[in-house]
mmCIF file as Biopython writes it, N, C-alpha, C and O atoms, coordinates in Angstrom:
data_model
#
loop_
_atom_site.group_PDB
_atom_site.id
_atom_site.type_symbol
_atom_site.label_atom_id
_atom_site.label_alt_id
_atom_site.label_comp_id
_atom_site.label_asym_id
_atom_site.label_entity_id
_atom_site.label_seq_id
_atom_site.pdbx_PDB_ins_code
_atom_site.Cartn_x
_atom_site.Cartn_y
_atom_site.Cartn_z
_atom_site.occupancy
_atom_site.B_iso_or_equiv
_atom_site.auth_seq_id
_atom_site.auth_asym_id
_atom_site.pdbx_PDB_model_num
ATOM 1   N N  . MET A ? 1  ? 79.452 -14.011 -154.368 1.0 0.0 1  A 1 
ATOM 2   C CA . MET A ? 1  ? 79.483 -12.620 -153.929 1.0 0.0 1  A 1 
ATOM 3   C C  . MET A ? 1  ? 78.610 -12.425 -152.690 1.0 0.0 1  A 1 
ATOM 4   O O  . MET A ? 1  ? 79.049 -11.808 -151.720 1.0 0.0 1  A 1 
ATOM 5   N N  . ASP A ? 2  ? 77.378 -12.942 -152.711 1.0 0.0 2  A 1 
ATOM 6   C CA . ASP A ? 2  ? 76.491 -12.807 -151.555 1.0 0.0 2  A 1 
ATOM 7   C C  . ASP A ? 2  ? 77.078 -13.465 -150.319 1.0 0.0 2  A 1 
ATOM 8   O O  . ASP A ? 2  ? 76.931 -12.955 -149.208 1.0 0.0 2  A 1 
ATOM 9   N N  . ASN A ? 3  ? 77.749 -14.608 -150.513 1.0 0.0 3  A 1 
ATOM 10  C CA . ASN A ? 3  ? 78.368 -15.279 -149.375 1.0 0.0 3  A 1 
ATOM 11  C C  . ASN A ? 3  ? 79.403 -14.389 -148.713 1.0 0.0 3  A 1 
ATOM 12  O O  . ASN A ? 3  ? 79.518 -14.372 -147.488 1.0 0.0 3  A 1 
ATOM 13  N N  . ASN A ? 4  ? 80.156 -13.650 -149.515 1.0 0.0 4  A 1 
ATOM 14  C CA . ASN A ? 4  ? 81.168 -12.763 -148.959 1.0 0.0 4  A 1 
ATOM 15  C C  . ASN A ? 4  ? 80.520 -11.653 -148.132 1.0 0.0 4  A 1 
ATOM 16  O O  . ASN A ? 4  ? 81.009 -11.310 -147.056 1.0 0.0 4  A 1 
ATOM 17  N N  . ILE A ? 5  ? 79.429 -11.099 -148.632 1.0 0.0 5  A 1 
ATOM 18  C CA . ILE A ? 5  ? 78.709 -10.050 -147.897 1.0 0.0 5  A 1 
ATOM 19  C C  . ILE A ? 5  ? 78.138 -10.617 -146.600 1.0 0.0 5  A 1 
ATOM 20  O O  . ILE A ? 5  ? 78.252 -9.993  -145.545 1.0 0.0 5  A 1 
ATOM 21  N N  . ASN A ? 6  ? 77.532 -11.784 -146.677 1.0 0.0 6  A 1 
ATOM 22  C CA . ASN A ? 6  ? 76.972 -12.421 -145.478 1.0 0.0 6  A 1 
ATOM 23  C C  . ASN A ? 6  ? 78.063 -12.739 -144.467 1.0 0.0 6  A 1 
ATOM 24  O O  . ASN A ? 6  ? 77.870 -12.570 -143.263 1.0 0.0 6  A 1 
ATOM 25  N N  . TYR A ? 7  ? 79.206 -13.199 -144.955 1.0 0.0 7  A 1 
ATOM 26  C CA . TYR A ? 7  ? 80.315 -13.498 -144.052 1.0 0.0 7  A 1 
ATOM 27  C C  . TYR A ? 7  ? 80.793 -12.227 -143.357 1.0 0.0 7  A 1 
ATOM 28  O O  . TYR A ? 7  ? 81.026 -12.229 -142.148 1.0 0.0 7  A 1 
ATOM 29  N N  . LYS A ? 8  ? 80.940 -11.146 -144.114 1.0 0.0 8  A 1 
ATOM 30  C CA . LYS A ? 8  ? 81.394 -9.885  -143.513 1.0 0.0 8  A 1 
ATOM 31  C C  . LYS A ? 8  ? 80.394 -9.374  -142.477 1.0 0.0 8  A 1 
ATOM 32  O O  . LYS A ? 8  ? 80.791 -8.819  -141.452 1.0 0.0 8  A 1 
ATOM 33  N N  . LEU A ? 9  ? 79.112 -9.557  -142.739 1.0 0.0 9  A 1 
ATOM 34  C CA . LEU A ? 9  ? 78.093 -9.176  -141.764 1.0 0.0 9  A 1 
ATOM 35  C C  . LEU A ? 9  ? 78.229 -10.026 -140.503 1.0 0.0 9  A 1 
ATOM 36  O O  . LEU A ? 9  ? 78.154 -9.503  -139.392 1.0 0.0 9  A 1 
ATOM 37  N N  . SER A ? 10 ? 78.427 -11.323 -140.670 1.0 0.0 10 A 1 
ATOM 38  C CA . SER A ? 10 ? 78.584 -12.198 -139.506 1.0 0.0 10 A 1 
ATOM 39  C C  . SER A ? 10 ? 79.833 -11.822 -138.714 1.0 0.0 10 A 1 
ATOM 40  O O  . SER A ? 10 ? 79.837 -11.895 -137.485 1.0 0.0 10 A 1 
ATOM 41  N N  . LEU A ? 11 ? 80.888 -11.423 -139.412 1.0 0.0 11 A 1 
ATOM 42  C CA . LEU A ? 11 ? 82.120 -11.001 -138.753 1.0 0.0 11 A 1 
ATOM 43  C C  . LEU A ? 11 ? 81.884 -9.729  -137.945 1.0 0.0 11 A 1 
ATOM 44  O O  . LEU A ? 11 ? 82.381 -9.594  -136.827 1.0 0.0 11 A 1 
ATOM 45  N N  . HIS A ? 12 ? 81.132 -8.813  -138.510 1.0 0.0 12 A 1 
ATOM 46  C CA . HIS A ? 12 ? 80.798 -7.572  -137.802 1.0 0.0 12 A 1 
ATOM 47  C C  . HIS A ? 12 ? 80.017 -7.882  -136.518 1.0 0.0 12 A 1 
ATOM 48  O O  . HIS A ? 12 ? 80.288 -7.311  -135.462 1.0 0.0 12 A 1 
ATOM 49  N N  . ILE A ? 13 ? 79.054 -8.790  -136.627 1.0 0.0 13 A 1 
ATOM 50  C CA . ILE A ? 13 ? 78.260 -9.173  -135.454 1.0 0.0 13 A 1 
ATOM 51  C C  . ILE A ? 13 ? 79.145 -9.847  -134.413 1.0 0.0 13 A 1 
ATOM 52  O O  . ILE A ? 13 ? 79.036 -9.555  -133.222 1.0 0.0 13 A 1 
ATOM 53  N N  . LEU A ? 14 ? 80.019 -10.742 -134.854 1.0 0.0 14 A 1 
ATOM 54  C CA . LEU A ? 14 ? 80.935 -11.412 -133.924 1.0 0.0 14 A 1 
ATOM 55  C C  . LEU A ? 14 ? 81.833 -10.408 -133.210 1.0 0.0 14 A 1 
ATOM 56  O O  . LEU A ? 14 ? 82.038 -10.502 -132.000 1.0 0.0 14 A 1 
ATOM 57  N N  . ASN A ? 15 ? 82.367 -9.449  -133.960 1.0 0.0 15 A 1 
ATOM 58  C CA . ASN A ? 15 ? 83.220 -8.426  -133.347 1.0 0.0 15 A 1 
ATOM 59  C C  . ASN A ? 15 ? 82.456 -7.625  -132.304 1.0 0.0 15 A 1 
ATOM 60  O O  . ASN A ? 15 ? 82.995 -7.298  -131.247 1.0 0.0 15 A 1 
ATOM 61  N N  . THR A ? 16 ? 81.207 -7.313  -132.601 1.0 0.0 16 A 1 
ATOM 62  C CA . THR A ? 16 ? 80.376 -6.572  -131.648 1.0 0.0 16 A 1 
ATOM 63  C C  . THR A ? 16 ? 80.152 -7.396  -130.381 1.0 0.0 16 A 1 
ATOM 64  O O  . THR A ? 16 ? 80.274 -6.880  -129.271 1.0 0.0 16 A 1 
ATOM 65  N N  . LEU A ? 17 ? 79.826 -8.669  -130.551 1.0 0.0 17 A 1 
ATOM 66  C CA . LEU A ? 17 ? 79.617 -9.539  -129.391 1.0 0.0 17 A 1 
ATOM 67  C C  . LEU A ? 17 ? 80.881 -9.641  -128.544 1.0 0.0 17 A 1 
ATOM 68  O O  . LEU A ? 17 ? 80.817 -9.642  -127.315 1.0 0.0 17 A 1 
ATOM 69  N N  . LYS A ? 18 ? 82.027 -9.726  -129.210 1.0 0.0 18 A 1 
ATOM 70  C CA . LYS A ? 18 ? 83.298 -9.826  -128.493 1.0 0.0 18 A 1 
ATOM 71  C C  . LYS A ? 18 ? 83.596 -8.533  -127.732 1.0 0.0 18 A 1 
ATOM 72  O O  . LYS A ? 18 ? 84.029 -8.575  -126.580 1.0 0.0 18 A 1 
ATOM 73  N N  . LYS A ? 19 ? 83.365 -7.388  -128.373 1.0 0.0 19 A 1 
ATOM 74  C CA . LYS A ? 19 ? 83.605 -6.096  -127.715 1.0 0.0 19 A 1 
ATOM 75  C C  . LYS A ? 19 ? 82.705 -5.905  -126.501 1.0 0.0 19 A 1 
ATOM 76  O O  . LYS A ? 19 ? 83.102 -5.273  -125.523 1.0 0.0 19 A 1 
ATOM 77  N N  . LEU A ? 20 ? 81.497 -6.451  -126.564 1.0 0.0 20 A 1 
ATOM 78  C CA . LEU A ? 20 ? 80.555 -6.352  -125.442 1.0 0.0 20 A 1 
ATOM 79  C C  . LEU A ? 20 ? 80.792 -7.445  -124.393 1.0 0.0 20 A 1 
ATOM 80  O O  . LEU A ? 20 ? 80.038 -7.568  -123.428 1.0 0.0 20 A 1 
ATOM 81  N N  . ASN A ? 21 ? 81.850 -8.232  -124.598 1.0 0.0 21 A 1 
ATOM 82  C CA . ASN A ? 21 ? 82.198 -9.337  -123.701 1.0 0.0 21 A 1 
ATOM 83  C C  . ASN A ? 21 ? 81.074 -10.365 -123.569 1.0 0.0 21 A 1 
ATOM 84  O O  . ASN A ? 21 ? 80.892 -10.969 -122.513 1.0 0.0 21 A 1 
ATOM 85  N N  . LEU A ? 22 ? 80.332 -10.551 -124.645 1.0 0.0 22 A 1 
ATOM 86  C CA . LEU A ? 22 ? 79.275 -11.562 -124.655 1.0 0.0 22 A 1 
ATOM 87  C C  . LEU A ? 22 ? 79.786 -12.904 -125.157 1.0 0.0 22 A 1 
ATOM 88  O O  . LEU A ? 22 ? 79.162 -13.940 -124.924 1.0 0.0 22 A 1 
ATOM 89  N N  . ILE A ? 23 ? 80.929 -12.884 -125.849 1.0 0.0 23 A 1 
ATOM 90  C CA . ILE A ? 23 ? 81.615 -14.114 -126.244 1.0 0.0 23 A 1 
ATOM 91  C C  . ILE A ? 23 ? 83.104 -13.929 -125.979 1.0 0.0 23 A 1 
ATOM 92  O O  . ILE A ? 23 ? 83.611 -12.808 -125.969 1.0 0.0 23 A 1 
ATOM 93  N N  . THR A ? 24 ? 83.788 -15.033 -125.767 1.0 0.0 24 A 1 
ATOM 94  C CA . THR A ? 24 ? 85.233 -14.989 -125.530 1.0 0.0 24 A 1 
ATOM 95  C C  . THR A ? 24 ? 85.984 -15.043 -126.867 1.0 0.0 24 A 1 
ATOM 96  O O  . THR A ? 24 ? 85.393 -15.307 -127.914 1.0 0.0 24 A 1 
ATOM 97  N N  . GLU A ? 25 ? 87.276 -14.791 -126.811 1.0 0.0 25 A 1 
ATOM 98  C CA . GLU A ? 25 ? 88.115 -14.887 -128.012 1.0 0.0 25 A 1 
ATOM 99  C C  . GLU A ? 25 ? 88.062 -16.307 -128.573 1.0 0.0 25 A 1 
ATOM 100 O O  . GLU A ? 25 ? 88.004 -16.507 -129.786 1.0 0.0 25 A 1 
ATOM 101 N N  . LYS A ? 26 ? 88.083 -17.284 -127.671 1.0 0.0 26 A 1 
ATOM 102 C CA . LYS A ? 26 ? 88.037 -18.688 -128.086 1.0 0.0 26 A 1 
ATOM 103 C C  . LYS A ? 26 ? 86.722 -18.995 -128.818 1.0 0.0 26 A 1 
ATOM 104 O O  . LYS A ? 26 ? 86.724 -19.677 -129.843 1.0 0.0 26 A 1 
ATOM 105 N N  . GLU A ? 27 ? 85.610 -18.493 -128.290 1.0 0.0 27 A 1 
ATOM 106 C CA . GLU A ? 27 ? 84.310 -18.686 -128.941 1.0 0.0 27 A 1 
ATOM 107 C C  . GLU A ? 27 ? 84.273 -17.968 -130.286 1.0 0.0 27 A 1 
ATOM 108 O O  . GLU A ? 27 ? 83.756 -18.496 -131.270 1.0 0.0 27 A 1 
ATOM 109 N N  . TYR A ? 28 ? 84.826 -16.763 -130.317 1.0 0.0 28 A 1 
ATOM 110 C CA . TYR A ? 28 ? 84.889 -15.974 -131.550 1.0 0.0 28 A 1 
ATOM 111 C C  . TYR A ? 28 ? 85.603 -16.765 -132.649 1.0 0.0 28 A 1 
ATOM 112 O O  . TYR A ? 28 ? 85.106 -16.871 -133.770 1.0 0.0 28 A 1 
ATOM 113 N N  . ILE A ? 29 ? 86.760 -17.312 -132.318 1.0 0.0 29 A 1 
ATOM 114 C CA . ILE A ? 29 ? 87.554 -18.070 -133.294 1.0 0.0 29 A 1 
ATOM 115 C C  . ILE A ? 29 ? 86.788 -19.303 -133.773 1.0 0.0 29 A 1 
ATOM 116 O O  . ILE A ? 29 ? 86.772 -19.601 -134.967 1.0 0.0 29 A 1 
ATOM 117 N N  . ALA A ? 30 ? 86.154 -20.017 -132.844 1.0 0.0 30 A 1 
ATOM 118 C CA . ALA A ? 30 ? 85.406 -21.230 -133.204 1.0 0.0 30 A 1 
ATOM 119 C C  . ALA A ? 30 ? 84.217 -20.904 -134.111 1.0 0.0 30 A 1 
ATOM 120 O O  . ALA A ? 30 ? 83.975 -21.596 -135.099 1.0 0.0 30 A 1 
ATOM 121 N N  . ILE A ? 31 ? 83.486 -19.854 -133.770 1.0 0.0 31 A 1 
ATOM 122 C CA . ILE A ? 31 ? 82.325 -19.467 -134.586 1.0 0.0 31 A 1 
ATOM 123 C C  . ILE A ? 31 ? 82.778 -18.993 -135.957 1.0 0.0 31 A 1 
ATOM 124 O O  . ILE A ? 31 ? 82.175 -19.344 -136.971 1.0 0.0 31 A 1 
ATOM 125 N N  . ASP A ? 32 ? 83.845 -18.193 -135.988 1.0 0.0 32 A 1 
ATOM 126 C CA . ASP A ? 32 ? 84.360 -17.690 -137.264 1.0 0.0 32 A 1 
ATOM 127 C C  . ASP A ? 32 ? 84.806 -18.840 -138.162 1.0 0.0 32 A 1 
ATOM 128 O O  . ASP A ? 32 ? 84.572 -18.815 -139.371 1.0 0.0 32 A 1 
ATOM 129 N N  . LYS A ? 33 ? 85.440 -19.831 -137.579 1.0 0.0 33 A 1 
ATOM 130 C CA . LYS A ? 33 ? 85.884 -20.999 -138.354 1.0 0.0 33 A 1 
ATOM 131 C C  . LYS A ? 33 ? 84.690 -21.706 -138.999 1.0 0.0 33 A 1 
ATOM 132 O O  . LYS A ? 33 ? 84.740 -22.078 -140.172 1.0 0.0 33 A 1 
ATOM 133 N N  . GLU A ? 34 ? 83.621 -21.888 -138.228 1.0 0.0 34 A 1 
ATOM 134 C CA . GLU A ? 34 ? 82.409 -22.523 -138.763 1.0 0.0 34 A 1 
ATOM 135 C C  . GLU A ? 34 ? 81.743 -21.645 -139.816 1.0 0.0 34 A 1 
ATOM 136 O O  . GLU A ? 34 ? 81.236 -22.149 -140.818 1.0 0.0 34 A 1 
ATOM 137 N N  . ASN A ? 35 ? 81.745 -20.334 -139.590 1.0 0.0 35 A 1 
ATOM 138 C CA . ASN A ? 35 ? 81.162 -19.414 -140.572 1.0 0.0 35 A 1 
ATOM 139 C C  . ASN A ? 35 ? 81.910 -19.487 -141.900 1.0 0.0 35 A 1 
ATOM 140 O O  . ASN A ? 35 ? 81.294 -19.456 -142.965 1.0 0.0 35 A 1 
ATOM 141 N N  . LYS A ? 36 ? 83.226 -19.584 -141.838 1.0 0.0 36 A 1 
ATOM 142 C CA . LYS A ? 36 ? 84.019 -19.683 -143.071 1.0 0.0 36 A 1 
ATOM 143 C C  . LYS A ? 36 ? 83.611 -20.925 -143.860 1.0 0.0 36 A 1 
ATOM 144 O O  . LYS A ? 36 ? 83.521 -20.886 -145.087 1.0 0.0 36 A 1 
ATOM 145 N N  . LYS A ? 37 ? 83.366 -22.021 -143.151 1.0 0.0 37 A 1 
ATOM 146 C CA . LYS A ? 37 ? 82.909 -23.245 -143.821 1.0 0.0 37 A 1 
ATOM 147 C C  . LYS A ? 37 ? 81.514 -23.035 -144.404 1.0 0.0 37 A 1 
ATOM 148 O O  . LYS A ? 37 ? 81.253 -23.393 -145.553 1.0 0.0 37 A 1 
ATOM 149 N N  . SER A ? 38 ? 80.626 -22.459 -143.611 1.0 0.0 38 A 1 
ATOM 150 C CA . SER A ? 38 ? 79.234 -22.254 -144.035 1.0 0.0 38 A 1 
ATOM 151 C C  . SER A ? 38 ? 79.133 -21.350 -145.251 1.0 0.0 38 A 1 
ATOM 152 O O  . SER A ? 38 ? 78.363 -21.616 -146.174 1.0 0.0 38 A 1 
ATOM 153 N N  . PHE A ? 39 ? 79.919 -20.276 -145.244 1.0 0.0 39 A 1 
ATOM 154 C CA . PHE A ? 39 ? 79.861 -19.308 -146.335 1.0 0.0 39 A 1 
ATOM 155 C C  . PHE A ? 39 ? 80.861 -19.625 -147.439 1.0 0.0 39 A 1 
ATOM 156 O O  . PHE A ? 39 ? 80.976 -18.880 -148.413 1.0 0.0 39 A 1 
ATOM 157 N N  . GLU A ? 40 ? 81.591 -20.746 -147.285 1.0 0.0 40 A 1 
ATOM 158 C CA . GLU A ? 40 ? 82.568 -21.204 -148.277 1.0 0.0 40 A 1 
ATOM 159 C C  . GLU A ? 40 ? 83.557 -20.108 -148.654 1.0 0.0 40 A 1 
ATOM 160 O O  . GLU A ? 40 ? 83.794 -19.840 -149.832 1.0 0.0 40 A 1 
ATOM 161 N N  . ILE A ? 41 ? 84.132 -19.480 -147.624 1.0 0.0 41 A 1 
ATOM 162 C CA . ILE A ? 41 ? 85.108 -18.414 -147.845 1.0 0.0 41 A 1 
ATOM 163 C C  . ILE A ? 41 ? 86.458 -19.047 -148.162 1.0 0.0 41 A 1 
ATOM 164 O O  . ILE A ? 41 ? 86.948 -19.899 -147.420 1.0 0.0 41 A 1 
ATOM 165 N N  . ARG A ? 42 ? 87.035 -18.631 -149.245 1.0 0.0 42 A 1 
ATOM 166 C CA . ARG A ? 42 ? 88.350 -19.123 -149.667 1.0 0.0 42 A 1 
ATOM 167 C C  . ARG A ? 42 ? 89.413 -18.125 -149.229 1.0 0.0 42 A 1 
ATOM 168 O O  . ARG A ? 42 ? 89.321 -16.934 -149.528 1.0 0.0 42 A 1 
ATOM 169 N N  . LEU A ? 43 ? 90.420 -18.617 -148.521 1.0 0.0 43 A 1 
ATOM 170 C CA . LEU A ? 43 ? 91.496 -17.747 -148.055 1.0 0.0 43 A 1 
ATOM 171 C C  . LEU A ? 43 ? 92.809 -18.081 -148.754 1.0 0.0 43 A 1 
ATOM 172 O O  . LEU A ? 43 ? 93.878 -17.978 -148.152 1.0 0.0 43 A 1 
ATOM 173 N N  . ASP A ? 44 ? 92.732 -18.477 -150.012 1.0 0.0 44 A 1 
ATOM 174 C CA . ASP A ? 44 ? 93.925 -18.869 -150.787 1.0 0.0 44 A 1 
ATOM 175 C C  . ASP A ? 44 ? 94.800 -17.681 -151.092 1.0 0.0 44 A 1 
ATOM 176 O O  . ASP A ? 44 ? 95.840 -17.829 -151.734 1.0 0.0 44 A 1 
#
């Protein structure tokens, strides 16, 4: 449960960085992919 909350927080931060043009879409996707592994998010 905590991992899901932490993942959603990281997603919110990533979206903010992307909206501020501080990261590219490509960077966003790469970071999100690593975050999913780190937080063990299951997308089954």
